[in-house]
LOVEX-719675 format. One record per residue (C-alpha): x negated, y negated, z negated. Coordinates in steps of 0.2 Angstrom, whole numbers, plus 2048, in hexadecimal, padded with zeros to 3 digits. Each point is the difference from the previous one (the first is absolute). Layout:
XYZ...
***
This chain:
9811FEADD80F80A7FA8077FC7EF80B80D7F78077FB7EF80F8057F58057F57F180F8097F880A7F07FB7FD7F680F7FF80C80E80C7F880D7FB7EE7FC7EE8058018028098108077F08087F27F57FA7F480C8078087FF8118007ED7FF7EE8007FB7FB80C80E8087F480C7F87F17F97EF8077FF7FD80C80E7ED8008017F07F77FA8047F280C8117FB7F97F88007EE7F27F480680D7F580880A7FF7F07F17FD7F57FA7F280C8117F87FF8018017ED7EE7F97FD8037F280D8107FB7F77F77FF7EF7F17F78097EE8048047F37F77F67EE8018057F58087F27F17F68078067EE8028128007F98087FC8118128048047FE7FF8137FD8118088038088118048138037F280A80980B80D8087F180B8067F88027EF8117FF7F67FA7F27F48027ED7FD7F27F48047FE7F07F78017F180B7F47F67F57F280C7FD80480F80A80080D7F280B80F80280E8067F58068128038118067FF7FD8097EF7F37F47F88067F97EF80E80C7FF8038107F77FA80A80F7EF7F78017F280D80280C80E8037FD80C80E8118077FF80C7FC80F80C7F27FD80E80D8037FB8087EF8017F07F78117FB8078078127FD7FA8007EE8077EF7FD8118058088018107F67FB7F77EF80D7F380380F80A8078058097F18007FE7ED7F580F7FF7ED8008047F380B8087F08087F97F17FE80B8008138038127FF8077FB7F080A7F180A80780C80E80580C7F48087F37F780A7F78118057EF7F97FB7F280C7FC7F87F67F28087FC7EF7F47F27FA8057F280D8128037FE7FE8007ED7F77EF80180D7F980C80E8047F47F77F87F27FB7F080A8137FE8048058027EE7F27F37FC8087F480C8118037F87F97FB7EF7F77F18068107FA80880A8027F07F27F87F58057EF8098108007F68047FD7EE80F8077F780C7F37FA8107FD7F580480F7F57F380E8018018117F77EF8067FA7FA8117FA7F280C8018008118087F580F8017FC80A8107F78108017F08008097EF8088027F17F67FA7EE8027FB8048027ED80A8108047F28078097F47FC7F280B8087F380180F80B7EE8018027FD7FF7ED80E80D7FD80A7F37F68138018008097F18088097F47F481380080080D7F28027FD7EE8057ED8017FB7FD80F80C7F27FE80D80D80580D80B7F17FC7FC7F080A8077F07F980B7F580B8087EF7FC8117FF8098097EF8038117FE80980A7F08038118047F880F7F580280F8027F581080480A8128047FD80381280581080280B8008137FF7FC80C7F27F180780A7F87EE8027F27FA7F58017F17F57EF7F98087FB7FE8127EE8048057F57F48097ED8028047F580C7F67EE8017FC7F78107F97EE7FE7FA7F480E7FB7F77FB7F07F18077F78097FE7EF80F7F97F77F87F37F580A7F17FE7F37F580880080B8108128008018017ED7FE7F37FD80D80980B80D8117F97FC7F97EE8027FA80481281080880580E7F67F88047ED8017FE7F77F08127F98018078127FF8098097F27F88107FB80B80F7FA7F680D7F77FF80C7F17F87FB7F07F08098037EF7FB7F97FA7FF81280B7F18037FC7F57F17F57F480A80E7FC80D8087F47F47FD7EE8057F98058118117FF8098107F57FF80880E7F57FE8117F980E80C7FB7F980E7F580B80F7FB7FE80F7F580480D80D8038127FC7F980C80D8128068058057ED8027F27FB80B80980381080E7F57FA7F67F27F97F380080E80A80880E7F67FB8107EE8037F88058127FC8098038117F07FA8097F580B7F580B80F8038017FE8137ED7FD8017FC8107F680C80A80B7F77FA8107EF8047F88068117FA8068048127F17FA8097F07FD7F67FD8107F57F07FC7F77FF7ED8047EF7F97FA8017F27F47F57F580A80D80080F80F7FE7F58027EE80480080381280F80B7FF8097F47F47FD7F280D80980A80D80E8047F48027EE7FB7FE7F981280F80B80680A7FD7F17FF7ED80280580281280E80D7FE80C7F580A7F47FC80F80680F80A7F88018117F77EF7FE7F48087F37F580780E7FD7EF8077FD7F97EE7F380C7FC7F87FE8117FF7ED7FC7F88047F07F480C8087F97F280C8007F37F27F68097F27F080980080280F7F47F78017F07FE8138027EE8048067F980F8087FC80F7F47FF81380180F8087FA7FC80E7F380B80E8047F880B7F280A7F57F48117FE80880580A80F8117F98037FE7EE7FB8097F480D
***
């Protein structure tokens, strides 16, 4: 399989990483060996009797339980379970997703892999993003946390219904095209040493697609994502009225639109960067898949300093979590270029 790729801001760095990846994973056998090592390091647990004692059956490429004899395949219980795609496809997709700040649409990934069918590549991408979200959901944001809402342009059933009835679409925040997202970023105050430096330093980030901006909805999502001992920094919005008393402290500010990037700097940087990524890759993103793309953005943002270790970290997550994403037929009649 030949991979040809060009990323304008990371060409040289990306080319070296592609060469290293090609040396490390030459064929399906090298992928199988790596996957076996990662899984054995994490520990194999029998699904039938719970035993941790297994031996490797090299002829059938699977583990057998020493207690009850049940089998565990290389991919069972992982993100790759049930997939008919070669391991090289999965490894290549993980490599490309983790070796740049940018991302790939399923269409571009299909082209890079040279696969004839779009559907299995699209499902593979969403399963990997699901694992990213599951991994990040294990952590709660702590200390000082910036909180605000954002609106992302998407396609959804409401738009189609309005078009079918010949009704004009609403404008502004209430538009059917605007999906609502709660954005939360750990934000630590710092002393800038240069004029270009910011007054706050970002930690982990969480973005949650929400059905509405009701204060109860915002409260419930914030409680799940943020530790109760945290200090919440936010604007004086009606959506935030129920956050008082739920955390150690809340700092509400009346923020003019032009002052928002200064008062909540990292929230708005995250929103801007996420929208830029979606604009470049996912023209016509469906509302029901928005969380999947947000999960990928947050996962990579939270690990921006991992460098080359990010591939191995996502591989560990991929063998640890079974994706929440389930098989479904992708409706190309609605969005042709959705990632």
